[in-house]
C-alpha positions in Angstrom: 61.1 12.2 -15.1 63.1 12.7 -12.0 61.1 11.4 -9.0 61.9 11.8 -5.3 60.1 9.9 -2.5 60.2 10.2 1.2 57.9 9.5 4.2 58.7 5.8 4.8 61.3 4.3 7.1 63.7 2.2 5.0 63.6 0.2 1.8 64.0 -2.6 1.0 62.3 -3.6 4.2 59.1 -5.1 5.5 58.8 -2.7 8.4 55.3 -1.8 7.4 52.9 -1.5 4.5 54.3 2.0 3.5 57.8 0.5 3.0 56.5 -2.2 0.7 54.5 0.3 -1.3 57.5 2.7 -1.7 59.8 -0.2 -2.8 57.3 -1.5 -5.3 56.6 1.9 -6.8 60.3 2.9 -6.9 61.6 -0.1 -8.6 58.8 -0.2 -11.2 58.9 3.5 -11.9 62.7 3.2 -12.4 62.1 0.2 -14.8 60.0 2.5 -17.0 63.1 4.7 -17.5 62.5 7.3 -14.8 65.2 8.6 -12.4 64.0 7.6 -8.9 65.7 8.6 -5.7 64.4 7.4 -2.3 65.2 9.0 1.0 65.6 6.3 3.7 65.4 7.2 7.4 68.5 6.6 9.4 68.1 4.1 12.2 67.4 0.4 13.0 64.5 -1.8 11.9 61.5 -1.3 14.1 61.6 -5.0 15.2 65.3 -4.9 16.1 68.8 -4.2 14.6 69.2 -7.9 13.7 66.7 -7.2 10.8 68.6 -4.2 9.5 69.3 -4.2 5.8 73.0 -4.2 4.9 73.4 -1.1 2.8 76.2 -2.7 0.8 73.9 -5.4 -0.3 70.9 -3.3 -1.3 70.1 -4.1 -4.9 67.2 -2.1 -6.3 68.1 -1.7 -9.9 68.2 2.0 -11.1 66.8 3.3 -7.7 69.1 5.7 -5.9 68.8 5.4 -2.1 70.0 8.1 0.2 70.0 8.0 4.0 68.7 11.0 6.0 69.8 11.7 9.5 67.3 11.8 12.3 67.2 11.4 16.1 66.3 8.0 17.5 63.9 9.6 20.0 60.5 8.2 19.1 58.8 11.6 19.3 61.4 13.4 17.1 62.3 10.6 14.7 59.7 11.2 12.0 59.6 15.0 12.3 63.3 15.6 11.9 63.5 13.0 9.1 60.6 14.6 7.2 62.0 18.1 7.6 65.5 17.2 6.4 64.1 15.1 3.5 61.9 18.0 2.5 64.9 20.3 2.5 66.9 17.9 0.4 64.2 17.4 -2.3 63.5 21.1 -2.4 67.1 21.8 -3.5 67.3 18.7 -5.8 66.6 18.7 -9.5 63.6 16.4 -9.3 60.4 17.0 -11.2 58.0 15.4 -8.8 58.1 14.9 -5.0 56.0 11.9 -3.8 55.5 12.1 -0.1 54.1 9.0 1.7 51.9 9.2 4.9 50.2 12.0 6.7 52.9 12.9 9.2 55.6 13.6 6.6 53.0 15.5 4.5 53.3 18.3 7.1 56.5 19.3 5.2 54.8 19.4 1.8 54.9 23.2 1.8 58.7 23.2 1.5 59.1 21.5 -1.9 56.0 23.4 -3.1 57.7 26.7 -2.0 60.6 25.8 -4.3 58.4 25.1 -7.3 58.2 21.3 -7.2 55.2 19.3 -8.1 54.0 17.5 -5.0 52.0 14.2 -4.7 51.0 12.9 -1.3 49.8 9.3 -0.7 47.6 9.0 2.4 48.1 5.4 3.5 45.7 5.7 6.3 44.2 8.2 8.8 47.2 7.8 11.1 45.8 10.2 13.8 43.2 7.4 14.5 45.9 4.9 15.5 46.3 4.3 19.2 50.0 5.2 19.2 49.3 8.8 18.1 46.1 9.6 20.0 46.6 12.8 21.9 49.8 14.8 22.4 52.2 16.3 19.9 52.3 13.3 17.6 48.6 13.6 16.9 48.9 17.3 16.2 51.8 16.7 13.9 49.8 14.1 11.9 46.7 16.3 11.7 48.9 19.2 10.4 50.2 16.8 7.8 46.7 16.1 6.7 45.8 19.8 6.5 49.1 20.6 4.6 48.4 17.8 2.1 45.0 19.4 1.4 46.6 22.9 1.0 49.9 22.2 -0.8 49.7 18.9 -2.7 49.1 19.1 -6.4 47.5 15.6 -6.2 46.5 13.4 -3.2 46.4 9.6 -3.6 44.1 7.6 -1.3 44.0 3.8 -1.0 40.2 3.3 -0.3 36.9 4.7 -1.4 36.1 5.3 2.2 39.1 7.5 2.6 38.2 9.3 -0.6 34.7 10.1 0.8 36.4 11.4 4.0 38.5 14.0 2.2 35.5 15.0 0.0 33.2 15.4 2.9 35.6 17.0 5.4 37.7 19.2 3.1 35.8 19.3 -0.2 39.0 18.0 -1.7 39.1 15.7 -4.8 41.5 12.8 -4.4 42.7 10.1 -6.7 41.9 6.5 -5.7 44.9 4.3 -6.5 44.9 1.1 -4.3 47.9 -1.0 -3.5 48.8 -4.0 -5.8 49.8 -7.6 -5.4 51.7 -10.2 -7.3 50.7 -13.9 -7.7 53.1 -15.8 -5.3 54.5 -19.3 -5.5 53.0 -21.6 -2.9 55.7 -23.5 -1.0 55.5 -26.5 1.4 56.2 -26.3 5.1 59.8 -26.8 6.0 61.2 -24.0 8.2 57.9 -23.6 10.1 57.8 -27.3 10.8 61.4 -27.4 12.1 61.2 -24.1 14.0 57.6 -24.2 15.4 56.2 -27.6 14.7 53.6 -26.3 12.4 51.8 -28.4 9.8 49.8 -27.4 6.7 46.2 -26.5 7.5 46.7 -26.9 11.2 47.1 -23.3 12.3 45.3 -20.0 12.2 47.5 -17.1 11.2 47.6 -13.4 12.1 50.4 -11.5 10.4 51.0 -7.9 11.1 52.5 -5.4 13.5 51.7 -5.9 17.2 49.8 -2.6 17.8 46.4 -2.0 19.5 44.5 -1.1 16.4 45.1 -4.6 14.9 42.7 -6.1 17.3 44.9 -8.8 18.8 43.2 -8.6 22.2 39.9 -9.6 20.5 41.6 -12.4 18.6 43.3 -13.9 21.7 40.1 -13.6 23.8 38.1 -15.3 21.1 40.6 -18.0 20.3 40.9 -19.1 23.9 37.2 -20.0 23.9 37.4 -22.0 20.6 37.3 -25.8 21.0 40.0 -26.9 18.6 43.5 -28.4 18.3 44.5 -25.8 15.8 47.3 -23.4 16.8 47.0 -19.7 16.6 50.2 -18.1 15.1 50.7 -14.4 15.8 53.5 -13.3 13.5 55.0 -9.8 13.3 57.1 -7.4 15.2 56.3 -4.6 17.6 56.4 -0.9 16.6 57.4 1.0 19.8 54.7 -1.0 21.5 56.5 -3.2 24.0 54.0 -2.5 26.8 51.2 -3.7 24.5 53.2 -6.8 23.4 53.6 -7.7 27.1 49.9 -7.3 27.6 48.9 -9.6 24.8 51.5 -12.2 25.7 50.3 -12.2 29.2 46.7 -12.8 27.9 47.9 -15.8 25.9 50.3 -17.3 28.5 47.9 -20.0 29.8 47.0 -21.3 26.3 49.7 -23.4 24.8 48.1 -23.3 21.4 49.0 -19.7 21.0 52.4 -19.0 19.4 54.3 -15.7 18.9 57.0 -15.9 16.2 58.1 -12.3 16.2 59.0 -10.5 13.0 59.2 -12.8 9.9 60.4 -12.4 6.4 61.7 -14.3 3.4 61.0 -18.1 3.3 59.5 -18.2 6.8 56.9 -15.6 5.8 56.1 -17.4 2.5 55.7 -20.7 4.3 53.4 -19.2 6.9 51.1 -17.8 4.2 51.3 -20.9 2.1 50.2 -23.4 4.7 47.7 -21.5 6.9 44.2 -22.9 7.5 42.7 -19.4 8.0 44.1 -15.9 8.1 42.6 -13.5 10.6 42.7 -9.7 10.5 40.5 -8.3 13.3 41.6 -4.6 12.9 39.8 -1.5 14.2 41.8 0.8 11.9 43.4 0.2 8.5 44.5 2.1 5.5 44.7 -0.7 2.9 46.2 -3.8 4.6 48.9 -5.3 2.3 49.0 -8.4 4.6 45.4 -9.1 3.7 46.2 -8.9 -0.1 49.2 -11.2 0.5 47.1 -13.7 2.5 44.5 -13.9 -0.2 47.1 -14.1 -3.0 48.3 -17.3 -1.3 44.8 -18.7 -1.5 43.8 -18.3 2.1 40.4 -18.3 3.7 40.3 -14.9 5.5 38.3 -13.9 8.6 38.2 -10.1 8.9 36.5 -7.2 10.7 33.9 -5.2 9.0 35.6 -1.8 8.7 35.2 -0.4 5.2 38.9 -0.3 4.3 38.8 -4.1 4.6 35.4 -5.0 3.2 36.2 -2.9 0.1 39.1 -5.3 -0.5 37.4 -8.7 0.2 33.9 -8.0 -1.0 32.1 -11.3 -0.5 35.2 -13.4 -0.8 36.0 -13.6 3.0 34.2 -14.2 6.3 33.4 -11.0 8.1 32.5 -10.2 11.7 31.6 -6.9 13.4 34.6 -4.9 14.6 35.5 -5.5 18.2 32.7 -8.1 18.8 34.6 -10.9 20.6 31.5 -13.1 20.9 30.8 -13.2 17.2 34.5 -13.6 16.4 34.6 -16.6 18.6 31.6 -18.1 16.8 33.1 -17.5 13.4 36.4 -19.1 14.4 34.6 -22.1 15.8 32.5 -22.4 12.7 35.5 -22.3 10.4 37.5 -24.8 12.5 34.5 -27.2 12.3 33.7 -26.8 8.6 36.7 -27.6 6.4 34.6 -27.6 3.3 33.5 -24.0 3.9 37.1 -23.0 4.3 38.0 -24.8 1.1 35.4 -22.9 -0.9 36.9 -19.5 0.2 40.5 -20.8 -0.5 39.5 -21.9 -4.0 38.5 -18.4 -5.1 40.9 -16.2 -3.1 43.9 -16.1 -5.4 42.1 -15.4 -8.7 39.9 -12.8 -7.1 42.6 -10.7 -5.4 45.3 -11.0 -8.2 42.6 -10.0 -10.8 41.5 -7.0 -8.7 44.8 -5.5 -7.7 47.9 -5.4 -9.9 51.2 -3.5 -9.3 51.7 -2.7 -12.9 48.3 -1.0 -13.1 49.1 0.9 -9.9 52.4 2.2 -11.2 50.9 3.2 -14.6 48.2 5.2 -12.9 50.7 6.8 -10.5 53.0 7.8 -13.3 50.1 9.2 -15.3 49.2 11.3 -12.3 52.8 12.6 -12.1 52.5 13.8 -15.7 
């Protein structure tokens, strides 16, 4: 088949979970003998131009990558990119158009108008995110949700909770195909020791974008009240959220145990996952958090909020606290810091559980079957 994808920012890139999913799908679908073309968004990495991918060094075997112009204005960026991508795929010779995320799905009517088969993956209910609450952005994303319902031949969702949402709100049947994960190689601390003075099992890790819905204010408030010599490492870049970044850094400035690394990738990322004592994800809103799958694949004990998109993933293999409850988050953190044997039990079962439950090859096979 000839498959076209758009809706992400850029691949190969770790700018967000959507980008990781698009890359994994594209390279695996191409490996099965399909012609895959991916439309990247023009612009710089969300965490800064120093993380831009060199287009001349992109090596995604058998995947064609084209760059689509868009304005750098935050409000117009996604809209212009989605519109121009939809125009290009509509006039292409592709058999299937796979659109990722709710906002870009607002353009699903265009390829449908030109007789293309359209698949939309809803990575999360983006209108719930703080960044898009109110204003034109929220209306654009809501319109994307409605257009996906109206024009998409198939809709993929990443959680059973999201599947229920579309069934109850729109009476629309969706296909549940979660994200996947690969078993990683555990590596010893080297860069993290030299760069940040971090030692194995001596730090608590948060890894994700610095945005309000990730619950970082809860985590910082809670950790400041925990009696421990562990460090708290907050790794990840901002996403048009400099004001929020300033807020959380100001909250943490009086606690020398709290460390901000900024965006990380490659060996630094692998070392942070490999050597953490506990991984924490205190989110208010998620789609299906790939960072959580990654953390568990590295054998981490995870402490997570009780939203359904997270609890569906971890089941009983992680420590759970009520979303937004700083008092209970503090108590859970203190308990884990004081009980290494409890942490070890969660670590011992994490990798086998998550790698057995989620697999990229299965994800790709289900997705290609849906295309057919």
